[in-house]
C-alpha positions, -999 to 999 in steps of 0.1 A, spaced: -829 -366 -869 -833 -365 -831 -804 -390 -827 -781 -366 -845 -792 -337 -822 -785 -359 -792 -750 -367 -805 -743 -330 -811 -755 -321 -776 -733 -348 -761 -703 -335 -780 -710 -299 -771 -712 -308 -734 -680 -328 -736 -661 -300 -754 -672 -275 -727 -663 -300 -699 -627 -303 -713 -625 -265 -718 -631 -260 -681 -605 -287 -672 -579 -271 -695 -587 -236 -681 -583 -249 -645 -550 -266 -654 -538 -234 -670 -542 -216 -636 -512 -236 -624 -491 -218 -650 -504 -182 -650 -484 -172 -680 -505 -195 -701 -537 -175 -693 -521 -144 -709 -519 -158 -744 -547 -159 -770 -560 -193 -761 -560 -185 -724 -579 -153 -729 -604 -171 -752 -610 -198 -727 -615 -172 -700 -642 -155 -720 -660 -188 -726 -656 -205 -692 -655 -176 -666 -692 -167 -671 -701 -202 -661 -676 -206 -632 -681 -172 -616 -715 -179 -600 -700 -210 -584 -670 -190 -571 -694 -165 -556 -711 -191 -535 -682 -215 -527 -653 -199 -509 -618 -213 -514 -607 -239 -488 -579 -227 -465 -579 -195 -486 -563 -210 -516 -579 -242 -528 -607 -234 -552 -631 -264 -554 -658 -244 -573 -647 -259 -607 -653 -294 -594 -688 -284 -583 -693 -266 -617 -683 -298 -636 -706 -319 -615 -735 -295 -622 -726 -295 -659 -728 -333 -659 -762 -332 -642 -775 -307 -667 -762 -329 -696 -779 -360 -681 -811 -341 -676 -812 -327 -711 -803 -361 -726 -831 -377 -706 -856 -352 -720 -843 -357 -755 -844 -395 -752 -880 -394 -741 -888 -375 -773 -875 -404 -794 
């Protein structure tokens, strides 16, 4: 039972990771953010990215590295949660 929960948690983190990547790539083509998928991704990803954007200013005024930091923190959170779940096995 716990093994299935671990697998689901891994898939959910992986899906959210790729959602962030797609959202960031969509910023290169602004028209993509204005369609249904872009708006849906914005509603799901922006609440997570906005705290990072508040604390990490863009480099040279235009290069936003906050998604990279956010992805790194997401990976750390996944590893921490998986470590806790593996110890419960």
